[in-house]
C-alpha positions as a printed Julia matrix, in Angstrom:
261×3 Matrix{Float64}:
   1.64  -19.55    0.36
   0.63  -18.6     3.82
  -1.05  -15.36    4.83
  -4.53  -14.05    5.09
  -6.48  -10.77    5.59
  -8.84  -10.66    8.47
 -11.96   -8.22    8.65
 -13.66   -7.98   12.06
 -16.59   -5.69   12.75
 -16.47   -4.01   16.12
 -19.73   -1.98   16.55
 -19.43    0.83   14.13
 -15.79    0.11   13.06
 -14.29   -2.48   10.85
 -10.6    -3.63   11.66
  -8.77   -5.12    8.7
  -5.55   -6.94    9.54
  -2.88   -8.05    7.01
  -1.67  -11.3     8.58
   1.5   -12.84    7.19
   3.83  -11.88   10.0
   6.59  -14.36    9.07
   7.09  -12.57    5.8
   6.65   -9.02    7.3
   2.99   -9.23    6.16
   3.85   -9.42    2.41
   0.76   -9.79    0.56
   0.03  -13.0    -1.44
  -2.36  -12.82   -4.41
  -4.98  -14.6    -2.41
  -4.49  -11.89    0.3
  -5.15   -9.1    -2.21
  -8.39  -10.9    -3.12
  -9.41  -11.15    0.48
  -8.55   -7.39    1.05
 -11.08   -6.69   -1.68
 -13.54   -8.84    0.02
 -12.8    -7.14    3.46
 -13.92   -3.72    1.72
 -17.29   -5.17    1.29
 -17.49   -5.74    4.95
 -16.26   -2.17    5.58
 -19.04   -0.85    3.29
 -21.88   -2.52    5.46
 -24.51   -0.14    6.7
 -23.66    1.43    9.9
 -19.83    1.24    9.56
 -18.28    4.64   10.27
 -14.61    3.92   10.44
 -12.13    1.32    9.09
  -8.63    0.45   10.47
  -6.03   -1.16    8.4
  -3.08   -2.64   10.19
  -0.33   -5.26    9.95
  -0.18   -8.32   12.17
   2.45   -9.04   14.74
   3.83   -5.41   15.36
   7.02   -5.85   13.12
   5.65   -4.53    9.92
   2.72   -2.89    8.21
   3.21   -4.62    4.91
   6.49   -5.39    2.93
   4.84   -5.27   -0.39
   4.0    -8.3    -2.57
   5.33  -11.68   -1.81
   8.17  -11.92   -4.25
   7.82  -15.63   -4.72
   4.84  -14.87   -7.03
   7.14  -13.15   -9.38
   9.04  -16.24  -10.2
   5.98  -17.5   -12.12
   5.94  -14.44  -14.56
   6.73  -15.54  -17.99
   5.86  -19.2   -17.42
   3.48  -19.07  -20.38
   5.83  -16.86  -22.56
   4.99  -13.28  -21.8
   6.36  -11.95  -18.34
   5.36   -8.39  -19.41
   1.67   -9.43  -19.85
   1.81  -11.24  -16.47
   3.27   -7.99  -14.87
   0.56   -5.82  -16.49
  -2.14   -8.36  -15.2
  -0.58   -8.22  -11.7
  -0.64   -4.36  -11.62
  -4.16   -4.24  -12.75
  -5.13   -6.77  -10.07
  -3.58   -4.68   -7.36
  -4.97   -1.5    -8.85
  -8.5    -2.87   -8.46
  -7.86   -3.41   -4.81
  -6.51    0.03   -4.36
  -9.3     1.68   -6.12
 -11.72   -0.29   -3.86
  -9.9     1.03   -0.88
 -10.25    4.45   -2.14
 -14.01    4.06   -2.72
 -14.66    3.09    1.06
 -17.49    5.33    2.3
 -16.05    5.45    5.8
 -12.7     7.07    6.8
  -9.78    4.62    6.45
  -7.2     4.78    9.25
  -3.83    3.17    8.63
  -1.75    2.14   11.64
   1.84    1.59   10.62
   4.53   -0.15   12.6
   7.88   -0.95   10.84
   8.07   -1.06    7.08
   5.28   -0.06    4.53
   7.22   -0.63    1.35
   6.29   -1.46   -2.18
   2.74   -2.53   -2.25
   2.55   -1.64    1.56
   3.39    1.96    0.62
   0.6     1.92   -1.94
  -1.88    0.6     0.8
  -0.65    3.31    3.1
  -1.14    6.03    0.54
  -4.75    4.63    0.05
  -5.46    5.52    3.58
  -7.13    8.71    4.59
  -5.18    9.05    7.86
  -2.12    7.47    8.91
  -0.66    6.71   12.42
   2.95    5.54   12.76
   5.52    4.37   15.3
   8.86    5.97   15.29
  10.37    3.03   13.7
   7.84    3.03   10.67
   9.6     3.48    7.21
   7.97    4.26    3.97
   9.26    3.62    0.4
   9.53    1.58   -2.9
  13.12    0.81   -3.4
  12.51   -1.14   -6.63
  15.15    0.86   -8.65
  17.7    -1.17   -6.46
  15.85   -4.45   -5.87
  13.32   -5.76   -8.34
  13.74   -3.42  -11.43
   9.86   -3.2   -12.04
   7.91   -0.01  -12.17
   4.98    1.66  -10.17
   1.73    2.19  -12.09
   0.76    5.79  -12.73
  -2.19    5.9   -10.4
   0.14    4.96   -7.5
   2.64    7.54   -8.43
  -0.13   10.15   -8.7
  -1.43    9.37   -5.38
   1.98    9.59   -3.74
   2.67   12.97   -5.43
  -0.64   14.11   -4.02
   0.16   13.1    -0.52
   4.08   13.4    -0.14
   4.55   16.17   -2.67
   6.15   15.9    -6.19
   9.74   16.43   -5.08
   9.74   13.91   -2.29
   7.93   11.31   -4.34
  10.39   11.64   -7.24
  13.4    11.77   -5.04
  12.2     8.74   -3.06
  11.43    6.73   -6.2
  14.63    7.58   -8.07
  17.16    7.27   -5.19
  15.3     4.16   -3.89
  15.63    5.74   -0.36
  13.05    5.03    2.33
  11.31    7.93    4.35
  11.53    7.77    8.14
   8.32    8.27   10.18
   9.08   11.85   11.13
  10.09   12.96    7.62
   6.76   11.37    6.44
   4.92   13.36    9.15
   6.7    16.56    8.16
   5.65   15.99    4.71
   2.09   15.69    5.68
   1.77   11.94    4.64
   1.52   10.75    8.38
  -0.93   12.37   10.7
   0.93   11.51   13.89
   3.92    9.65   15.01
   3.38    8.07   18.42
   5.43    5.8    20.72
   4.62    2.05   20.41
   3.31    2.04   23.93
   0.75    4.69   23.09
  -0.19    3.49   19.61
  -3.36    1.63   20.69
  -4.49    4.49   22.77
  -4.0     6.92   19.99
  -5.83    4.81   17.4
  -8.69    4.2    19.76
  -9.11    7.99   20.27
  -9.01    8.61   16.49
 -11.46    5.93   15.85
 -13.82    7.38   18.46
 -13.45   10.85   16.99
 -14.32    9.36   13.44
 -17.36    7.29   14.61
 -18.98   10.25   16.52
 -18.55   12.66   13.59
 -21.19   13.33   11.02
 -20.96   10.38    8.57
 -22.34   12.2     5.57
 -19.75   14.93    6.01
 -16.89   12.53    6.28
 -18.03   10.5     3.27
 -18.46   13.73    1.18
 -14.93   14.96    2.09
 -13.61   11.43    0.93
 -15.49   11.51   -2.3
 -14.44   15.0    -3.04
 -10.77   13.91   -2.49
 -11.3    11.06   -4.72
 -12.89   13.03   -7.57
 -10.34   15.6    -7.47
  -7.47   12.99   -7.92
  -9.66   11.28  -10.63
  -9.89   14.66  -12.44
  -6.31   14.62  -13.37
  -6.31   11.05  -14.57
  -2.74    9.73  -14.92
  -1.57    8.94  -18.39
  -1.68    5.37  -19.77
   1.59    3.7   -18.84
   0.8     0.04  -19.72
   3.69    0.05  -22.2
   6.12    1.02  -19.51
   4.76   -1.6   -17.17
   4.93   -4.38  -19.71
   8.49   -3.26  -20.75
   9.86   -3.47  -17.19
   8.08   -6.61  -16.05
   9.15   -8.28  -19.43
  12.71   -7.2   -18.95
  15.73   -9.42  -18.17
  16.58   -7.02  -15.45
  13.25   -7.79  -13.74
  13.94  -11.44  -13.95
  17.37  -10.82  -12.43
  15.97   -8.58   -9.74
  13.59  -11.37   -8.56
  16.4   -14.02   -8.58
  18.79  -11.66   -6.59
  16.03  -10.79   -4.14
  15.36  -14.48   -3.42
  19.09  -15.23   -3.23
  19.9   -12.25   -0.87
  22.42  -10.67   -3.31
  22.84   -7.33   -5.19
  21.3    -7.54   -8.72
  23.45   -7.25  -11.82
  21.58   -4.79  -14.06
  22.1    -4.85  -17.81
  19.51   -2.41  -18.98
  17.59   -4.92  -21.2
């Protein structure tokens, strides 16, 4: 599968790019591994800001490349494969949250599924007016988000908006996400680079120990209310006939036929 994650150091800033534009920057498994490696670059001495962005300008990230899910169950336990997948992604998200320097997410177009989780891992978000956020898996794949991701979304979006978004499978427009406090600013596409550069400049010229302490305090506060163990729910959904049907329907561009089993 195509796609790569690029990490380029620019003085005191590291710019990480999710690059799979032909598939709206959907992440392949190797891309998740590359993103974790990019975090090592972002934690090099002297780095004071990190920017995460999708390539091509059409999307931030459209989740995980669905073609990977067709392999689940090949060895007899799709539920186990799903749990392993969520743990793999969870390690990457945890690595992003542990970055010492502030992480600025620049969102153009959709940030959905895994892309939403990546956006939620950012400390500050800039978005264009056409940006959308969501995880419509209740009407597409039939899987489940892990507890740490839901906890992070509830912390950043609020419990009511998070639950409504996930249960109704509706996406949030950029302005609605800004009103909820999830997005810092919504700016026109023509001004996006200028605003991003100004924020980076503000971050890299601020007291680095203060910013690192604020980030670590935020991480510890969230960790203090550790989510419950939901591995059984992940295995049940990923191992279900509904999930297999959801993957087939997604790739066939049709509506899934849910059976509740």
